[in-house]
N, C-alpha and C positions, 0 to 999 in steps of 0.2 A: 654233066654223065644220068641218065634217066635206067631205070632197072626195065627188061625186055623182060613178055613172058610166052610161052610155046606151054599150049595145050593141049597134047593127045587122046588118047580116050584111058588107058594105064597110065600117064602117068604126065608131074608135072616141071617145065624147066624155067627158074625163074635162073637168070644171066646179069651183067651188068659188062660193059665189053666199054670201047676209045668210041665215042662218041664223030670223028670223020673216018678212021679208017676199020673201025673196029676193031683190032688188036688190041691179043692177048684178054681180059677178062677173067675174068669168076663166076658161078655159079651151085645150082645145086641140082642137080632131076631127083625128085619132091612123085612116092606114088602118090599112087590116091586115093589108096588105103589110108594114107596119113597126114594126107592134103590140110584137112579141113585143122588140124593143127596148126597152122602156120598161123604165128602172130604178127608178122617182120618180118620185108626184106631188103637189105641196109646198103646200097651200095658205096663206099668209103671211098675206093677212087677204082681206075680198074682193074692195080691188082688186087685189092683186098675188101673181100662184102661181110657184111655179117646177116643171116635167120637167125629169128625168134619163135620156138616151137613153146608152145604148150606143154608142160608134161603129167603126170596125176597128182604130184604133188608139188611141185617147183620146174620154173618156166625155164628151159635153155638155150644160149644164145651158142653158136657153132658159127665162127669164124677159118673163111675160108683165103689162104694166100697168094701168091702166082712170084713168088721173087724172080727178079733174075737172070737169071746163069752168068755162070763162068766170066766168060766172050763177051756178054753185055759193058756198051758202055761203060763209066768210070764214073756217068750223071748220071745214066738208069739211076747205078745200084747204090747211090749218094740215095735219089727221087725217091727211093723203095724203104732204106734202115730210115 
């Protein structure tokens, strides 16, 4: 799973999704004003990713998770958890 990047004039979208059918996915829409603070973007699974950003005193790790719904298959829920 490789991360994707879409650059627009005023923002940047960094995302990850399933390589085969491009479903699910997580991502971040980052303002052009703070784009230079991004240290790393790491997709863990199509449903989980981490964005690392530089702060004034500390660096931040922001986790993003897209959990399956109650109506999803049991295997899919167990795989997420």
